[in-house]
C-alpha positions as a Markdown table, in Angstrom:
| # | Residue | x | y | z |
|---|---|---|---|---|
| 1 | Gly | 23.2 | -162.8 | -77.8 |
| 2 | Asp | 24.7 | -161.7 | -74.5 |
| 3 | Leu | 24.8 | -158.0 | -73.7 |
| 4 | Leu | 28.3 | -156.6 | -73.0 |
| 5 | Pro | 28.0 | -154.6 | -69.7 |
| 6 | Ala | 31.4 | -152.8 | -70.1 |
| 7 | Asp | 33.9 | -151.6 | -72.6 |
| 8 | Gly | 37.1 | -153.7 | -73.0 |
| 9 | Val | 39.8 | -155.1 | -75.1 |
| 10 | Leu | 39.5 | -158.6 | -76.5 |
| 11 | Ile | 42.5 | -160.7 | -75.4 |
| 12 | Gln | 41.2 | -164.1 | -76.5 |
| 13 | Gly | 38.4 | -164.9 | -79.0 |
| 14 | Asn | 36.9 | -167.8 | -80.9 |
| 15 | Asp | 34.9 | -166.8 | -84.0 |
| 16 | Leu | 33.5 | -163.7 | -82.2 |
| 17 | Lys | 30.9 | -161.7 | -84.0 |
| 18 | Ile | 29.4 | -158.6 | -82.3 |
| 19 | Asp | 26.1 | -156.7 | -83.2 |
| 20 | Glu | 27.1 | -153.0 | -82.7 |
| 21 | Ser | 23.9 | -151.7 | -84.2 |
| 22 | Ala | 22.9 | -150.1 | -80.8 |
| 23 | Leu | 25.8 | -147.8 | -81.0 |
| 24 | Thr | 26.6 | -147.4 | -84.7 |
| 25 | Gly | 23.3 | -148.2 | -86.5 |
| 26 | Glu | 25.2 | -150.7 | -88.7 |
| 27 | Ser | 23.1 | -153.9 | -89.0 |
| 28 | Asp | 26.0 | -156.2 | -90.1 |
| 29 | His | 27.7 | -158.2 | -87.4 |
| 30 | Val | 31.4 | -157.2 | -86.8 |
| 31 | Arg | 34.0 | -159.9 | -86.6 |
| 32 | Lys | 36.4 | -159.3 | -83.6 |
| 33 | Ala | 39.8 | -160.8 | -83.0 |
| 34 | Ala | 42.6 | -160.0 | -80.5 |
| 35 | Asp | 45.0 | -159.0 | -83.3 |
| 36 | Lys | 42.5 | -157.2 | -85.5 |
| 37 | Asp | 39.7 | -154.8 | -84.1 |
| 38 | Pro | 39.9 | -155.9 | -80.5 |
| 39 | Met | 37.7 | -153.1 | -79.0 |
| 40 | Leu | 34.4 | -154.3 | -77.4 |
| 41 | Leu | 31.9 | -151.7 | -76.4 |
| 42 | Ser | 29.2 | -151.8 | -73.8 |
| 43 | Gly | 25.6 | -152.0 | -75.0 |
| 44 | Thr | 26.6 | -154.3 | -77.9 |
| 45 | His | 25.5 | -158.0 | -78.2 |
| 46 | Val | 27.6 | -161.1 | -78.8 |
| 47 | Met | 26.0 | -162.9 | -81.7 |
| 48 | Glu | 28.4 | -165.8 | -82.3 |
| 49 | Gly | 31.5 | -167.2 | -80.7 |
| 50 | Ser | 33.1 | -166.5 | -77.4 |
| 51 | Gly | 36.0 | -164.6 | -75.9 |
| 52 | Lys | 37.7 | -163.0 | -72.9 |
| 53 | Met | 38.3 | -159.3 | -72.5 |
| 54 | Val | 40.1 | -156.9 | -70.2 |
| 55 | Val | 37.6 | -154.3 | -68.9 |
| 56 | Thr | 38.6 | -150.7 | -69.6 |
| 57 | Ala | 35.5 | -148.7 | -68.6 |
| 58 | Val | 32.2 | -149.3 | -66.8 |
| 59 | Gly | 29.1 | -147.2 | -66.1 |
| 60 | Val | 29.2 | -143.5 | -67.1 |
| 61 | Asn | 32.8 | -143.9 | -68.3 |
| 62 | Ser | 31.9 | -146.5 | -71.0 |
| 63 | Gln | 30.9 | -145.5 | -74.5 |
| 64 | Ser | 27.2 | -146.1 | -73.9 |
| 65 | Gly | 27.4 | -144.3 | -70.5 |
| 66 | Ile | 28.9 | -141.3 | -72.2 |
| 67 | Ile | 26.1 | -141.3 | -74.8 |
| 68 | Phe | 23.4 | -141.6 | -72.1 |
| 69 | Thr | 25.1 | -138.8 | -70.1 |
| 70 | Leu | 25.2 | -136.5 | -73.1 |
| 71 | Leu | 21.6 | -137.2 | -73.9 |
| 72 | Gly | 20.5 | -136.7 | -70.3 |
| 73 | Ala | 22.5 | -133.4 | -70.1 |
| 74 | Gly | 20.6 | -132.1 | -73.1 |
| 75 | Gly | 17.3 | -133.0 | -71.5 |
| 76 | Asp | 18.2 | -131.3 | -68.2 |
| 77 | Glu | 19.0 | -128.1 | -70.0 |
| 78 | Glu | 15.7 | -128.1 | -71.8 |
| 79 | Glu | 13.8 | -128.7 | -68.5 |
| 80 | Glu | 15.7 | -125.8 | -66.9 |
| 81 | Glu | 14.8 | -123.5 | -69.8 |
| 82 | Lys | 11.1 | -124.4 | -69.5 |
| 83 | Lys | 11.2 | -123.7 | -65.7 |
| 84 | Glu | 12.8 | -120.3 | -66.3 |
| 85 | Lys | 10.2 | -119.3 | -68.9 |
| 86 | Lys | 7.4 | -120.3 | -66.7 |
| 87 | Gly | 8.8 | -118.4 | -63.7 |
| 88 | Gly | 9.9 | -115.3 | -65.5 |
C-alpha cells in the first residue's frame, strides 16, 4: 500500500481501506468514506481502493510529525540532563 505523506480529509473515495496500525496499533484495516470517517492521517498505508483528499497538515504539523516531535523532545531533555550530570 501507498504511504500517506500528509494529513487530510477524504473528499472522494472508492472502497478505501487504510492500515492505521503505525499510529493506533490496531491491526484491522479501517474503511474510509467521505460521509463517514473521512480523516486520513500521515504515516498510514492505503491497503485497498482509491481516493482524493484535501491536505490539512504536512511535516511537523501532521499527526505523525507531532508524535515524532514529542518523542524527539523527550530524547533531547534526557541528553541535556546527562550533560549536566557529567559537567557538574
